[in-house]
N, C-alpha and C positions, 0 to 999 in steps of 0.2 A: 731300672728306673729311668734310663735314657729315653725309652719309648714313651713313658708317662710324661716326662718333661717336654719332649718334642711334639707330643700329640695330646695336649691337655683337653681340647674340646671333644675329641673322639672318646677319650676315657671318661670325661664328665657325662657325655651323652649315654654311654653304656652304663655308667653308674646310676644315672637317673632311671633308665629302663629296669635295672636290677632292683632299685628301691621301689619302683612302681609295682612290679610283680610281687615282691615279698611283702610290701606294705599292704596292698589290697588283700592278699591272702591272709595275712595275720589279723587284720581288722575284722574281716568276715568270719574267720575261724574263732576269734574271741567272742564275737556276737552270737555265734552258734553254740559255743562250748558252755557259756554261762547258764542259759536256760536249760540245757541238757543236764548240766551238773546239778542244778537245783531240782530238776525233775526226778533224778535217780537217787538223790541224796538219802531219802528216808527208806529206801528199799535195798538191802544188801544184795538180794538176788538180781534185781534189775541193774544194779551197779556192775555186777559180775558179767551179766549178759552184754551190756552196752560196751564196757571196756574190752570185752572179748572180741566184739565185732570191730571196734576201732583198732585194736591191736592187729587184727587180721589185715587191715589195710596197710598198717605200718610195716608188715613183713614183706609186702610186695615190693620188688625193686622199683625205684623211681622211674627208670626208663620204661619199664613194662607198664606201669600204671598210666603214664602219659600216653603211651601208644594205645592203650585200651580206650582212652578218652578221645582220641583223634577222630574216629568216625562220628562222634556226637558234636564235639566243639570245634573241630578243624585244626589245621596246623598253624596255631597262633599262641599268643601268651595266655589265653583263657584256659587252654588245656593244662598248662603248667600251674596256673593259679588254682584251679580246682584240685589238681593233684596235691598241691601244697596244703590246701585246706583240709583234705582228707588225712594227710600225713600227720599234721600237728594236732589233730583233734584229741588223740589218745594222750598226748603230753598235757594238753590244757585241761581236759576233763579230769584226768587223774589228780593233777595238782589242785584243781578247784575243789574237788571232793575232799581231799586231804586237808586243805586249808579250812574249809567250813566245818569239818568234823573236829578240827583241832581247837576250835573256839571253846573256851571254858563255859560250861552250861550255867555256872553261877552268875557270870556276867550277863548272859542272855536273860536269865530270870530276874536279875536286878533291874535291867532295862524295862522288862515287862511290868515289874512292880512300880516303876516310875510312871506308868501309863502310856508307854510307847505302843503304837499300833504296828502291824507287820511291816508296813512300808518304812516307818521311822526306824524300826529295829534293824532293817536291812541296810539302809543308807548311813545311819549314824553309829551302828555298833558292829554288825556282822561283816559288812564289806571292808571298813577300815581295819578290822582285826585280821581278816583273811587276806588282805591285799599283799603283804610281804611274800607269803607262800605262793599266791597267784602270780605275782611278778616273777618269781623264780621259774615257774612253768612257762611264762611268756618269754623269758630270757632264753631258755633252752629251745623253745619252739622257734624263736627268731633266728638263732644260730643254725638250727636244722634247715629252716626255710632258705636262708642265705646260701647254704651249701647246695641244696637241691636245685635252687633257681639257677645255679651255674650250669647245670645239665640242660636247663630249659633253652639255652642258646641254640642247642642242636635242633630244637623244634620251633624255630622262628620266633622265639620270645625275646630275643635280644639279651642285653645284660652283659656283665663282665666275663661270663663264660665264653662269649664270642671271641675274645682275645686268645683264650686257651685253645679253642678249636681251630681258629685261623692259624695260630702259630704251629699247631700240629700238622695242619694240612699243607702249609707252606714250608718247604724244606729249609732248614737253617734259621727259621725265625724264632729263635729262643728268646729274643727280646719281648715278643708278644706273649709267649708262655709265661715268662717271669713277671711281666707287667700284669697279666690277668691274675696270676696266683697271688701276687703281693696286694693287688687292689681288693680282691675278695677277702684275703686275710685281714687287711686293714679295716674293711667295712665290718666284718664280724667282730673284730676286737673293739671297734668304736661303739657298736650297738651293745655289746656285752658290758662294757664299762659304764655306759649310760644307764642301763637297766640295773646293774649292781648298785649304782649310786641311789637309784629310786628305791630299791629293796632296803638299803640301809636306812634311808630316810623314813620309810613307812614302818620299819622294824622299831626304830627309835620312838616313833609316834605311838606304836602299839604298846610298848613298855610303859609309856607315860599313862596311857588310858587304863592299863591293867593295874597300875599303882593307884590311880585315882579311884578305880572301882573297889580295890581292896580297902 
């Protein structure tokens, strides 16, 4: 903690870099995963194929995947961001499909009976009901992204992982190692708690909507 208190600007700058890499990756990954989930939702065979392909990316070690991207994107944060997008897709798509399949068909039919078109059905019924489970996937994906982004410091992406690698490279600098480890853990915990709060809020909203439909 001494290093953090003595070098707050350095830690804040690295924290911002870490948030930038993980934040951009998560936003892009979410925007990709949602249409993919809707596309494969009605076909069990297509779901199996797509999840199989995405799972294959997830089995590749993070360092190896980033190295494979270096000839295309270069030694910078974009190699890490693309790797993160590929890694978290399987988590997001799997949870999105489970969330949408878990919606009670009776509720959907009732909404259609009220005259809702496909767009209204999605925004007013399906998305609010599926959101708690989707957020659970986003929460897991965010924690995974924060952890893997730590390795990104080795590839010129900056972030809190730089404290860890600098501490290892510099003999006896355990203060940097501890500072990096504590900062990453604190960031992951804060993001997890924030998303858990959102999950609970939307779960409560979902129960109210289900009671109203009943």
